[in-house]
TORDREN-238755 format. One record per residue (C-alpha): residue in three letters; residue number from 1; x, y, z. Coordinates in Angstrom, 1 decimal. Example, Ala and Ser with C-alpha at 12.3 -4.5 7.8 and 13.67 -1.06 7.14 Angstrom:
<r r="ALA" k="1" xx="12.3" yy="-4.5" zz="7.8"/>
<r r="SER" k="2" xx="13.7" yy="-1.1" zz="7.1"/>
% end
This chain:
<r r="MET" k="1" xx="122.8" yy="89.0" zz="123.1"/>
<r r="THR" k="2" xx="120.4" yy="91.5" zz="124.5"/>
<r r="ALA" k="3" xx="116.8" yy="91.0" zz="123.5"/>
<r r="VAL" k="4" xx="115.1" yy="93.9" zz="121.8"/>
<r r="ARG" k="5" xx="111.7" yy="94.6" zz="123.2"/>
<r r="ALA" k="6" xx="109.0" yy="95.7" zz="120.8"/>
<r r="PRO" k="7" xx="106.8" yy="98.5" zz="122.2"/>
<r r="ILE" k="8" xx="103.4" yy="97.4" zz="123.4"/>
<r r="HIS" k="9" xx="100.7" yy="99.8" zz="122.2"/>
<r r="GLU" k="10" xx="97.4" yy="100.4" zz="124.1"/>
<r r="HIS" k="11" xx="95.6" yy="101.2" zz="120.8"/>
<r r="VAL" k="12" xx="96.4" yy="100.6" zz="117.2"/>
<r r="THR" k="13" xx="96.5" yy="104.3" zz="116.5"/>
<r r="ASP" k="14" xx="99.8" yy="104.5" zz="118.4"/>
<r r="ALA" k="15" xx="101.2" yy="101.7" zz="116.2"/>
<r r="ILE" k="16" xx="100.3" yy="103.2" zz="112.9"/>
<r r="LYS" k="17" xx="100.5" yy="107.0" zz="113.3"/>
<r r="ALA" k="18" xx="104.2" yy="107.4" zz="112.9"/>
<r r="PRO" k="19" xx="105.8" yy="106.9" zz="109.5"/>
<r r="ASP" k="20" xx="108.7" yy="104.7" zz="108.5"/>
<r r="LEU" k="21" xx="111.6" yy="106.8" zz="107.1"/>
<r r="VAL" k="22" xx="113.0" yy="105.1" zz="104.0"/>
<r r="ARG" k="23" xx="116.1" yy="106.4" zz="102.1"/>
<r r="LEU" k="24" xx="115.4" yy="106.4" zz="98.4"/>
<r r="THR" k="25" xx="118.5" yy="108.2" zz="97.1"/>
<r r="PRO" k="26" xx="121.5" yy="109.8" zz="98.9"/>
<r r="ASN" k="27" xx="119.5" yy="113.1" zz="99.2"/>
<r r="THR" k="28" xx="115.9" yy="111.8" zz="99.1"/>
<r r="LEU" k="29" xx="113.9" yy="110.1" zz="101.9"/>
<r r="LEU" k="30" xx="110.3" yy="108.9" zz="102.1"/>
<r r="ALA" k="31" xx="108.1" yy="109.3" zz="105.1"/>
<r r="ARG" k="32" xx="105.9" yy="106.3" zz="104.5"/>
<r r="PHE" k="33" xx="102.5" yy="106.3" zz="106.3"/>
<r r="GLU" k="34" xx="99.8" yy="103.7" zz="106.4"/>
<r r="THR" k="35" xx="97.4" yy="106.6" zz="106.9"/>
<r r="LEU" k="36" xx="98.9" yy="110.1" zz="107.5"/>
<r r="LYS" k="37" xx="95.8" yy="111.7" zz="109.0"/>
<r r="VAL" k="38" xx="95.9" yy="109.7" zz="112.2"/>
<r r="TYR" k="39" xx="98.2" yy="112.4" zz="113.4"/>
<r r="ALA" k="40" xx="95.6" yy="115.1" zz="112.5"/>
<r r="ALA" k="41" xx="92.6" yy="113.3" zz="113.9"/>
<r r="LEU" k="42" xx="94.3" yy="112.2" zz="117.2"/>
<r r="GLY" k="43" xx="95.7" yy="115.6" zz="117.8"/>
<r r="ALA" k="44" xx="92.5" yy="117.4" zz="117.0"/>
<r r="VAL" k="45" xx="90.3" yy="115.1" zz="119.1"/>
<r r="ARG" k="46" xx="92.7" yy="115.1" zz="122.1"/>
<r r="THR" k="47" xx="92.9" yy="118.9" zz="122.0"/>
<r r="LEU" k="48" xx="89.1" yy="119.4" zz="121.7"/>
<r r="LEU" k="49" xx="88.5" yy="116.9" zz="124.6"/>
<r r="ASP" k="50" xx="91.1" yy="118.8" zz="126.8"/>
<r r="ARG" k="51" xx="89.4" yy="122.1" zz="126.0"/>
<r r="GLY" k="52" xx="86.0" yy="120.8" zz="126.8"/>
<r r="THR" k="53" xx="84.8" yy="121.6" zz="123.3"/>
<r r="ILE" k="54" xx="83.6" yy="118.0" zz="122.9"/>
<r r="HIS" k="55" xx="82.8" yy="115.2" zz="125.4"/>
<r r="ARG" k="56" xx="82.9" yy="111.4" zz="125.4"/>
<r r="GLY" k="57" xx="79.9" yy="109.8" zz="123.8"/>
<r r="GLN" k="58" xx="79.3" yy="112.8" zz="121.5"/>
<r r="THR" k="59" xx="79.1" yy="112.4" zz="117.7"/>
<r r="LEU" k="60" xx="81.8" yy="113.9" zz="115.6"/>
<r r="ILE" k="61" xx="81.0" yy="114.5" zz="111.9"/>
<r r="ASP" k="62" xx="83.1" yy="115.5" zz="108.9"/>
<r r="SER" k="63" xx="83.4" yy="115.2" zz="105.2"/>
<r r="SER" k="64" xx="86.2" yy="113.2" zz="103.7"/>
<r r="SER" k="65" xx="87.5" yy="111.7" zz="100.5"/>
<r r="GLY" k="66" xx="89.1" yy="108.8" zz="102.3"/>
<r r="ILE" k="67" xx="92.0" yy="108.7" zz="104.7"/>
<r r="TYR" k="68" xx="90.7" yy="111.3" zz="107.1"/>
<r r="ALA" k="69" xx="87.5" yy="109.4" zz="107.4"/>
<r r="LEU" k="70" xx="89.4" yy="106.3" zz="108.6"/>
<r r="ALA" k="71" xx="91.6" yy="108.4" zz="110.9"/>
<r r="LEU" k="72" xx="88.7" yy="110.1" zz="112.5"/>
<r r="ALA" k="73" xx="86.9" yy="106.7" zz="113.0"/>
<r r="LEU" k="74" xx="90.0" yy="105.3" zz="114.7"/>
<r r="ALA" k="75" xx="90.3" yy="108.4" zz="116.9"/>
<r r="CYS" k="76" xx="86.6" yy="108.1" zz="117.9"/>
<r r="HIS" k="77" xx="87.1" yy="104.4" zz="118.6"/>
<r r="ARG" k="78" xx="90.0" yy="105.2" zz="120.9"/>
<r r="TYR" k="79" xx="88.3" yy="108.0" zz="122.9"/>
<r r="GLY" k="80" xx="84.8" yy="106.7" zz="123.2"/>
<r r="LEU" k="81" xx="83.1" yy="109.0" zz="120.6"/>
<r r="ARG" k="82" xx="80.6" yy="108.3" zz="117.9"/>
<r r="CYS" k="83" xx="81.6" yy="109.1" zz="114.3"/>
<r r="HIS" k="84" xx="79.6" yy="110.1" zz="111.2"/>
<r r="ILE" k="85" xx="81.3" yy="110.5" zz="107.8"/>
<r r="VAL" k="86" xx="79.8" yy="112.3" zz="104.8"/>
<r r="ALA" k="87" xx="81.9" yy="110.5" zz="102.2"/>
<r r="SER" k="88" xx="83.1" yy="111.5" zz="98.8"/>
<r r="THR" k="89" xx="82.1" yy="109.5" zz="95.8"/>
<r r="THR" k="90" xx="85.8" yy="108.3" zz="95.7"/>
<r r="VAL" k="91" xx="85.5" yy="106.3" zz="98.9"/>
<r r="ASP" k="92" xx="85.7" yy="102.7" zz="97.9"/>
<r r="VAL" k="93" xx="84.0" yy="99.6" zz="99.4"/>
<r r="THR" k="94" xx="87.2" yy="98.6" zz="101.3"/>
<r r="MET" k="95" xx="87.2" yy="101.9" zz="103.1"/>
<r r="ARG" k="96" xx="83.5" yy="102.0" zz="103.7"/>
<r r="VAL" k="97" xx="83.4" yy="98.5" zz="105.3"/>
<r r="GLN" k="98" xx="86.2" yy="99.4" zz="107.7"/>
<r r="LEU" k="99" xx="84.4" yy="102.6" zz="108.7"/>
<r r="GLU" k="100" xx="81.1" yy="100.7" zz="109.3"/>
<r r="ILE" k="101" xx="82.8" yy="97.9" zz="111.4"/>
<r r="LEU" k="102" xx="84.6" yy="100.6" zz="113.5"/>
<r r="GLY" k="103" xx="81.1" yy="101.9" zz="114.3"/>
<r r="ALA" k="104" xx="81.0" yy="105.0" zz="112.1"/>
<r r="THR" k="105" xx="77.9" yy="105.8" zz="110.1"/>
<r r="VAL" k="106" xx="78.4" yy="106.8" zz="106.5"/>
<r r="ASP" k="107" xx="76.6" yy="109.0" zz="104.1"/>
<r r="GLN" k="108" xx="78.1" yy="108.6" zz="100.6"/>
<r r="MET" k="109" xx="77.6" yy="111.0" zz="97.8"/>
<r r="PRO" k="110" xx="76.3" yy="109.7" zz="94.4"/>
<r r="PRO" k="111" xx="78.8" yy="109.1" zz="91.6"/>
<r r="SER" k="112" xx="80.1" yy="112.4" zz="90.1"/>
<r r="SER" k="113" xx="83.0" yy="113.4" zz="87.8"/>
<r r="ASP" k="114" xx="82.6" yy="117.0" zz="89.0"/>
<r r="LEU" k="115" xx="84.9" yy="117.6" zz="92.1"/>
<r r="ARG" k="116" xx="83.2" yy="120.8" zz="93.0"/>
<r r="LEU" k="117" xx="79.7" yy="119.3" zz="92.9"/>
<r r="ASP" k="118" xx="80.9" yy="116.4" zz="95.1"/>
<r r="GLN" k="119" xx="82.4" yy="118.7" zz="97.7"/>
<r r="GLU" k="120" xx="79.4" yy="121.1" zz="97.7"/>
<r r="ARG" k="121" xx="77.0" yy="118.1" zz="98.2"/>
<r r="ARG" k="122" xx="79.1" yy="116.9" zz="101.1"/>
<r r="VAL" k="123" xx="79.1" yy="120.3" zz="102.8"/>
<r r="ARG" k="124" xx="75.4" yy="120.7" zz="102.2"/>
<r r="ARG" k="125" xx="74.7" yy="117.3" zz="103.8"/>
<r r="VAL" k="126" xx="76.9" yy="118.1" zz="106.8"/>
<r r="ARG" k="127" xx="74.9" yy="121.3" zz="107.4"/>
<r r="GLU" k="128" xx="71.7" yy="119.4" zz="107.2"/>
<r r="LEU" k="129" xx="72.9" yy="116.8" zz="109.8"/>
<r r="LEU" k="130" xx="74.1" yy="119.6" zz="112.1"/>
<r r="ALA" k="131" xx="70.6" yy="121.2" zz="112.0"/>
<r r="GLU" k="132" xx="69.0" yy="117.9" zz="112.7"/>
<r r="ARG" k="133" xx="71.4" yy="116.9" zz="115.5"/>
<r r="PRO" k="134" xx="72.5" yy="120.0" zz="117.4"/>
<r r="ASP" k="135" xx="74.8" yy="118.0" zz="119.8"/>
<r r="THR" k="136" xx="76.9" yy="116.8" zz="116.9"/>
<r r="HIS" k="137" xx="80.4" yy="118.5" zz="116.5"/>
<r r="TRP" k="138" xx="81.7" yy="119.3" zz="113.0"/>
<r r="MET" k="139" xx="85.4" yy="118.6" zz="112.9"/>
<r r="ARG" k="140" xx="86.0" yy="120.9" zz="109.9"/>
<r r="GLN" k="141" xx="89.2" yy="119.3" zz="108.8"/>
<r r="TYR" k="142" xx="89.5" yy="121.8" zz="105.9"/>
<r r="HIS" k="143" xx="89.2" yy="124.9" zz="108.1"/>
<r r="ASP" k="144" xx="90.0" yy="124.3" zz="111.8"/>
<r r="PRO" k="145" xx="93.7" yy="124.7" zz="112.6"/>
<r r="VAL" k="146" xx="93.3" yy="122.4" zz="115.5"/>
<r r="HIS" k="147" xx="94.2" yy="119.7" zz="112.9"/>
<r r="TYR" k="148" xx="97.8" yy="121.1" zz="112.9"/>
<r r="THR" k="149" xx="98.5" yy="120.1" zz="116.5"/>
<r r="GLY" k="150" xx="99.0" yy="116.4" zz="116.0"/>
<r r="TYR" k="151" xx="101.8" yy="116.9" zz="113.4"/>
<r r="ARG" k="152" xx="104.1" yy="118.4" zz="116.0"/>
<r r="GLU" k="153" xx="105.1" yy="114.8" zz="116.8"/>
<r r="PHE" k="154" xx="105.9" yy="114.3" zz="113.2"/>
<r r="ALA" k="155" xx="108.1" yy="117.4" zz="113.2"/>
<r r="ASP" k="156" xx="109.9" yy="116.2" zz="116.3"/>
<r r="LEU" k="157" xx="110.6" yy="112.9" zz="114.6"/>
<r r="VAL" k="158" xx="112.0" yy="114.6" zz="111.5"/>
<r r="ALA" k="159" xx="114.1" yy="117.0" zz="113.5"/>
<r r="ALA" k="160" xx="115.6" yy="114.1" zz="115.4"/>
<r r="ALA" k="161" xx="116.2" yy="112.0" zz="112.3"/>
<r r="LEU" k="162" xx="117.7" yy="114.8" zz="110.2"/>
<r r="PRO" k="163" xx="119.5" yy="117.2" zz="112.6"/>
<r r="GLY" k="164" xx="120.9" yy="120.3" zz="111.0"/>
<r r="ALA" k="165" xx="119.9" yy="119.2" zz="107.4"/>
<r r="ALA" k="166" xx="118.9" yy="121.8" zz="104.8"/>
<r r="LEU" k="167" xx="115.5" yy="120.2" zz="104.2"/>
<r r="THR" k="168" xx="113.1" yy="120.4" zz="101.4"/>
<r r="VAL" k="169" xx="109.6" yy="118.9" zz="102.2"/>
<r r="VAL" k="170" xx="107.7" yy="117.6" zz="99.2"/>
<r r="GLY" k="171" xx="104.0" yy="116.8" zz="99.8"/>
<r r="ALA" k="172" xx="100.5" yy="117.1" zz="98.6"/>
<r r="VAL" k="173" xx="98.7" yy="120.3" zz="99.7"/>
<r r="GLY" k="174" xx="95.2" yy="118.9" zz="100.3"/>
<r r="THR" k="175" xx="93.7" yy="120.5" zz="103.4"/>
<r r="GLY" k="176" xx="97.0" yy="122.2" zz="104.1"/>
<r r="ALA" k="177" xx="97.2" yy="120.7" zz="107.6"/>
<r r="SER" k="178" xx="99.9" yy="118.1" zz="107.1"/>
<r r="THR" k="179" xx="102.4" yy="120.3" zz="105.3"/>
<r r="ALA" k="180" xx="101.8" yy="123.3" zz="107.5"/>
<r r="GLY" k="181" xx="101.7" yy="121.2" zz="110.7"/>
<r r="LEU" k="182" xx="105.2" yy="119.8" zz="109.8"/>
<r r="VAL" k="183" xx="106.9" yy="122.8" zz="108.4"/>
<r r="LEU" k="184" xx="105.8" yy="125.5" zz="110.9"/>
<r r="PRO" k="185" xx="107.3" yy="123.7" zz="114.0"/>
<r r="LEU" k="186" xx="110.5" yy="123.0" zz="112.0"/>
<r r="ARG" k="187" xx="110.9" yy="126.6" zz="110.9"/>
<r r="ARG" k="188" xx="110.2" yy="127.9" zz="114.4"/>
<r r="ARG" k="189" xx="113.2" yy="125.9" zz="115.5"/>
<r r="GLY" k="190" xx="115.2" yy="128.1" zz="113.1"/>
<r r="LEU" k="191" xx="115.8" yy="125.2" zz="110.7"/>
<r r="ASP" k="192" xx="116.3" yy="125.8" zz="106.9"/>
<r r="VAL" k="193" xx="113.1" yy="124.2" zz="105.5"/>
<r r="ARG" k="194" xx="111.7" yy="124.7" zz="102.0"/>
<r r="LEU" k="195" xx="108.2" yy="123.6" zz="101.2"/>
<r r="VAL" k="196" xx="107.2" yy="122.1" zz="97.8"/>
<r r="GLY" k="197" xx="103.5" yy="121.6" zz="97.3"/>
<r r="LEU" k="198" xx="101.7" yy="119.2" zz="94.9"/>
<r r="GLN" k="199" xx="98.4" yy="120.0" zz="93.2"/>
<r r="PRO" k="200" xx="96.2" yy="118.3" zz="90.6"/>
<r r="PHE" k="201" xx="94.8" yy="120.2" zz="87.6"/>
<r r="GLY" k="202" xx="91.2" yy="121.4" zz="88.4"/>
<r r="SER" k="203" xx="92.0" yy="122.6" zz="92.0"/>
<r r="VAL" k="204" xx="91.2" yy="126.2" zz="93.1"/>
<r r="THR" k="205" xx="93.7" yy="126.1" zz="95.9"/>
<r r="PHE" k="206" xx="96.7" yy="127.3" zz="93.7"/>
<r r="GLY" k="207" xx="94.8" yy="128.5" zz="90.7"/>
<r r="SER" k="208" xx="94.5" yy="125.5" zz="88.4"/>
<r r="ASP" k="209" xx="90.6" yy="125.3" zz="88.5"/>
<r r="HIS" k="210" xx="90.3" yy="126.6" zz="84.9"/>
<r r="LEU" k="211" xx="92.0" yy="123.4" zz="83.7"/>
<r r="SER" k="212" xx="90.9" yy="119.8" zz="84.0"/>
<r r="ASP" k="213" xx="92.3" yy="116.3" zz="84.1"/>
<r r="PRO" k="214" xx="89.6" yy="113.8" zz="82.9"/>
<r r="GLU" k="215" xx="91.3" yy="110.8" zz="84.5"/>
<r r="ALA" k="216" xx="92.1" yy="112.5" zz="87.9"/>
<r r="ILE" k="217" xx="91.3" yy="110.4" zz="90.9"/>
<r r="ILE" k="218" xx="94.1" yy="111.8" zz="93.1"/>
<r r="ALA" k="219" xx="91.8" yy="112.0" zz="96.1"/>
<r r="GLY" k="220" xx="92.6" yy="114.6" zz="98.7"/>
<r r="ILE" k="221" xx="95.4" yy="116.6" zz="97.2"/>
<r r="GLY" k="222" xx="93.3" yy="119.4" zz="95.7"/>
<r r="SER" k="223" xx="90.0" yy="121.2" zz="96.1"/>
<r r="ALA" k="224" xx="87.2" yy="122.8" zz="94.2"/>
<r r="ILE" k="225" xx="86.4" yy="125.1" zz="97.1"/>
<r r="PRO" k="226" xx="88.7" yy="127.4" zz="99.2"/>
<r r="PHE" k="227" xx="90.2" yy="125.9" zz="102.4"/>
<r r="ASP" k="228" xx="91.1" yy="128.0" zz="105.4"/>
<r r="ASN" k="229" xx="93.8" yy="125.6" zz="106.5"/>
<r r="VAL" k="230" xx="95.9" yy="126.1" zz="103.5"/>
<r r="ARG" k="231" xx="98.6" yy="128.7" zz="104.3"/>
<r r="HIS" k="232" xx="99.8" yy="129.8" zz="100.9"/>
<r r="ARG" k="233" xx="102.7" yy="131.9" zz="102.3"/>
<r r="LEU" k="234" xx="104.4" yy="128.7" zz="103.6"/>
<r r="TYR" k="235" xx="105.1" yy="127.3" zz="100.1"/>
<r r="ASP" k="236" xx="108.3" yy="128.0" zz="98.1"/>
<r r="THR" k="237" xx="107.4" yy="125.9" zz="95.0"/>
<r r="LEU" k="238" xx="104.3" yy="124.4" zz="93.4"/>
<r r="HIS" k="239" xx="104.1" yy="121.4" zz="91.1"/>
<r r="TRP" k="240" xx="100.8" yy="120.7" zz="89.2"/>
<r r="ILE" k="241" xx="100.8" yy="117.0" zz="88.1"/>
<r r="ASP" k="242" xx="98.2" yy="115.0" zz="86.2"/>
<r r="PHE" k="243" xx="96.9" yy="111.5" zz="86.7"/>
<r r="ARG" k="244" xx="99.2" yy="109.8" zz="84.2"/>
<r r="HIS" k="245" xx="102.4" yy="111.4" zz="85.6"/>
<r r="ALA" k="246" xx="101.3" yy="110.6" zz="89.2"/>
<r r="THR" k="247" xx="100.8" yy="107.0" zz="88.1"/>
<r r="ALA" k="248" xx="104.2" yy="107.0" zz="86.5"/>
<r r="GLY" k="249" xx="105.7" yy="108.1" zz="89.8"/>
<r r="ALA" k="250" xx="103.8" yy="105.6" zz="91.9"/>
<r r="VAL" k="251" xx="104.7" yy="102.7" zz="89.6"/>
<r r="ALA" k="252" xx="108.4" yy="103.7" zz="89.6"/>
<r r="LEU" k="253" xx="108.4" yy="104.0" zz="93.4"/>
<r r="LEU" k="254" xx="107.1" yy="100.4" zz="93.6"/>
<r r="ARG" k="255" xx="109.4" yy="99.1" zz="90.9"/>
<r r="ASP" k="256" xx="112.6" yy="100.9" zz="92.1"/>
<r r="HIS" k="257" xx="112.1" yy="100.9" zz="95.9"/>
<r r="ALA" k="258" xx="109.4" yy="98.2" zz="96.6"/>
<r r="VAL" k="259" xx="107.2" yy="100.9" zz="98.2"/>
<r r="PHE" k="260" xx="103.5" yy="100.5" zz="97.4"/>
<r r="ALA" k="261" xx="102.0" yy="103.9" zz="97.9"/>
<r r="GLY" k="262" xx="99.1" yy="106.1" zz="96.6"/>
<r r="LEU" k="263" xx="99.1" yy="108.5" zz="93.7"/>
<r r="SER" k="264" xx="99.8" yy="111.6" zz="95.7"/>
<r r="THR" k="265" xx="103.0" yy="109.9" zz="96.9"/>
<r r="GLY" k="266" xx="103.8" yy="109.0" zz="93.3"/>
<r r="ALA" k="267" xx="103.3" yy="112.7" zz="92.3"/>
<r r="ALA" k="268" xx="105.6" yy="113.8" zz="95.2"/>
<r r="TYR" k="269" xx="108.2" yy="111.2" zz="94.3"/>
<r r="LEU" k="270" xx="108.2" yy="112.5" zz="90.7"/>
<r r="ALA" k="271" xx="108.5" yy="116.1" zz="91.8"/>
<r r="ALA" k="272" xx="111.2" yy="115.3" zz="94.5"/>
<r r="GLY" k="273" xx="113.3" yy="113.7" zz="91.8"/>
<r r="TRP" k="274" xx="113.3" yy="116.9" zz="89.8"/>
<r r="GLU" k="275" xx="113.9" yy="119.1" zz="92.8"/>
<r r="ALA" k="276" xx="116.7" yy="116.9" zz="94.1"/>
<r r="ALA" k="277" xx="118.5" yy="117.0" zz="90.7"/>
<r r="HIS" k="278" xx="118.4" yy="120.9" zz="90.9"/>
<r r="ALA" k="279" xx="119.4" yy="121.1" zz="94.5"/>
<r r="PRO" k="280" xx="121.6" yy="118.1" zz="95.3"/>
<r r="GLU" k="281" xx="123.0" yy="119.7" zz="98.4"/>
<r r="ARG" k="282" xx="119.6" yy="119.6" zz="100.2"/>
<r r="THR" k="283" xx="117.8" yy="116.6" zz="101.8"/>
<r r="HIS" k="284" xx="114.4" yy="116.1" zz="100.2"/>
<r r="LEU" k="285" xx="111.7" yy="114.5" zz="102.3"/>
<r r="VAL" k="286" xx="108.7" yy="113.0" zz="100.4"/>
<r r="ILE" k="287" xx="105.5" yy="112.7" zz="102.4"/>
<r r="GLY" k="288" xx="103.7" yy="109.5" zz="101.5"/>
<r r="PRO" k="289" xx="100.3" yy="109.7" zz="103.1"/>
<r r="ASP" k="290" xx="98.8" yy="106.3" zz="102.3"/>
<r r="THR" k="291" xx="99.2" yy="103.0" zz="100.6"/>
<r r="GLY" k="292" xx="98.3" yy="102.2" zz="97.0"/>
<r r="HIS" k="293" xx="95.4" yy="99.8" zz="97.6"/>
<r r="ARG" k="294" xx="92.6" yy="102.1" zz="96.5"/>
<r r="TYR" k="295" xx="94.4" yy="102.9" zz="93.2"/>
<r r="VAL" k="296" xx="95.0" yy="99.3" zz="92.1"/>
<r r="GLU" k="297" xx="92.3" yy="99.0" zz="89.4"/>
<r r="ARG" k="298" xx="92.5" yy="102.6" zz="88.0"/>
<r r="ALA" k="299" xx="96.3" yy="103.0" zz="88.2"/>
<r r="PHE" k="300" xx="98.5" yy="100.1" zz="89.1"/>
<r r="ALA" k="301" xx="96.7" yy="97.6" zz="86.9"/>
<r r="ARG" k="302" xx="97.9" yy="99.8" zz="84.0"/>
<r r="HIS" k="303" xx="101.5" yy="99.7" zz="85.0"/>
<r r="ARG" k="304" xx="102.7" yy="98.6" zz="81.6"/>
<r r="GLU" k="305" xx="101.4" yy="101.9" zz="80.2"/>
<r r="ALA" k="306" xx="103.2" yy="104.0" zz="82.8"/>
<r r="ALA" k="307" xx="105.9" yy="106.3" zz="81.4"/>
<r r="ASP" k="308" xx="109.5" yy="106.2" zz="82.6"/>
<r r="PRO" k="309" xx="109.9" yy="109.1" zz="85.1"/>
<r r="ARG" k="310" xx="113.5" yy="109.6" zz="84.0"/>
<r r="VAL" k="311" xx="112.3" yy="111.0" zz="80.7"/>
<r r="LEU" k="312" xx="109.5" yy="113.2" zz="82.1"/>
<r r="ARG" k="313" xx="110.1" yy="117.0" zz="82.6"/>
<r r="PRO" k="314" xx="107.9" yy="119.7" zz="83.9"/>
<r r="ARG" k="315" xx="107.0" yy="122.9" zz="82.1"/>
<r r="ARG" k="316" xx="108.6" yy="125.8" zz="84.0"/>
<r r="ILE" k="317" xx="106.3" yy="128.7" zz="84.4"/>
<r r="THR" k="318" xx="106.4" yy="132.2" zz="86.0"/>
<r r="ASP" k="319" xx="102.7" yy="133.0" zz="86.0"/>
<r r="LEU" k="320" xx="99.5" yy="131.0" zz="86.6"/>
<r r="ALA" k="321" xx="98.3" yy="132.1" zz="83.2"/>
<r r="GLU" k="322" xx="101.0" yy="129.8" zz="81.8"/>
<r r="LEU" k="323" xx="99.8" yy="126.7" zz="83.6"/>
<r r="ALA" k="324" xx="99.3" yy="123.6" zz="81.4"/>
<r r="PRO" k="325" xx="99.0" yy="119.9" zz="81.8"/>
<r r="PRO" k="326" xx="100.5" yy="117.4" zz="82.2"/>
<r r="TRP" k="327" xx="103.2" yy="118.8" zz="84.6"/>
<r r="SER" k="328" xx="104.0" yy="122.4" zz="85.5"/>
<r r="VAL" k="329" xx="106.3" yy="123.9" zz="88.1"/>
<r r="MET" k="330" xx="106.4" yy="127.4" zz="89.5"/>
<r r="ALA" k="331" xx="108.4" yy="129.2" zz="92.1"/>
<r r="TRP" k="332" xx="105.6" yy="130.3" zz="94.5"/>
<r r="GLY" k="333" xx="107.9" yy="132.3" zz="96.7"/>
<r r="ARG" k="334" xx="105.7" yy="132.2" zz="99.8"/>
<r r="ALA" k="335" xx="103.1" yy="134.5" zz="98.0"/>
<r r="ALA" k="336" xx="99.5" yy="135.0" zz="99.1"/>
<r r="ALA" k="337" xx="96.6" yy="132.9" zz="97.9"/>
<r r="PRO" k="338" xx="95.2" yy="133.5" zz="94.4"/>
<r r="GLU" k="339" xx="92.0" yy="135.6" zz="94.6"/>
<r r="ARG" k="340" xx="89.7" yy="132.6" zz="93.8"/>
<r r="ALA" k="341" xx="91.3" yy="130.5" zz="96.6"/>
<r r="ARG" k="342" xx="90.5" yy="133.0" zz="99.4"/>
<r r="PRO" k="343" xx="87.6" yy="131.9" zz="101.6"/>
<r r="GLU" k="344" xx="84.6" yy="134.2" zz="101.6"/>
<r r="ARG" k="345" xx="84.8" yy="134.4" zz="105.4"/>
<r r="PRO" k="346" xx="88.5" yy="134.1" zz="106.2"/>
<r r="THR" k="347" xx="89.5" yy="132.4" zz="109.4"/>
<r r="ALA" k="348" xx="90.3" yy="134.7" zz="112.3"/>
<r r="THR" k="349" xx="93.4" yy="132.6" zz="113.0"/>
<r r="VAL" k="350" xx="96.5" yy="134.3" zz="111.5"/>
<r r="LEU" k="351" xx="99.7" yy="132.4" zz="110.7"/>
<r r="GLU" k="352" xx="101.5" yy="133.3" zz="113.9"/>
<r r="ASP" k="353" xx="98.5" yy="132.0" zz="116.0"/>
<r r="VAL" k="354" xx="98.5" yy="128.6" zz="114.4"/>
<r r="PRO" k="355" xx="99.1" yy="126.0" zz="117.2"/>
% end
């Protein structure tokens, strides 16, 4: 019997960056990540080093609600860079301790239930630090398309695993980099790829900022300020899902498939189930960006309260004026950004120029 050799990795980032592909139903798969944004951080840091934009020993700084902070700290650890994180109020003690032991310094914003205030405080603090320390490089994960580059590896993995499949990608929008970084290379190969985006209520990105979800802690999938890295014209369909429905999806994923994942994965699992029922001929790929550990107390501990996803249905809308919690779905049709979601100073990078 031939022995199978496990790969030996030179750094832990190589071991954790790629997802495990798990079949959930005959036409639904999950790309399960420990931390999705390792792809983004590694790709961005390598590219910036190669360009000479940054140098070893330099301090990289950015704002984060959680998983990008850890990914950037890991990339800095690998490439001999210093790291400073301006952390959202949602960053928990488990994440903060990891960052500090990895050598990152952390500024954490005070508690706030206002997403916009939290994000504006973080951006203001980043600007203060840049003024104090001119040699610091701002990674700008929300705006610099260099964060797309690392996801080419993910696209290669998906293309190899699902050759020729009519594919529907279902994932949280967040900064826009992971969905765009995956879908753009696949579409450039001439593949049939639809993109379904997930948003919380209260996010300006796809026009739900006039609504609110008092329980929302779905960190990283929406925004109170416009992001340059979101390419609205890539998305075919949008689902807006509240905290309770995302929790129902996450609990069901653990109960039915033994997968412990975060609330954005739960929301994507719920949306993918609805999408797959309406397009059974397509393969649906759910992006699961992180594990469920930071949602244990607020979400998983309440698993007995979680609704059965099989009885949940979205409100189908044709205009943003019709948006309503707890779950709405709309054919976006690769349309432009809503007016409020357009950055005041749009990026010079156009869609065709994205790496």
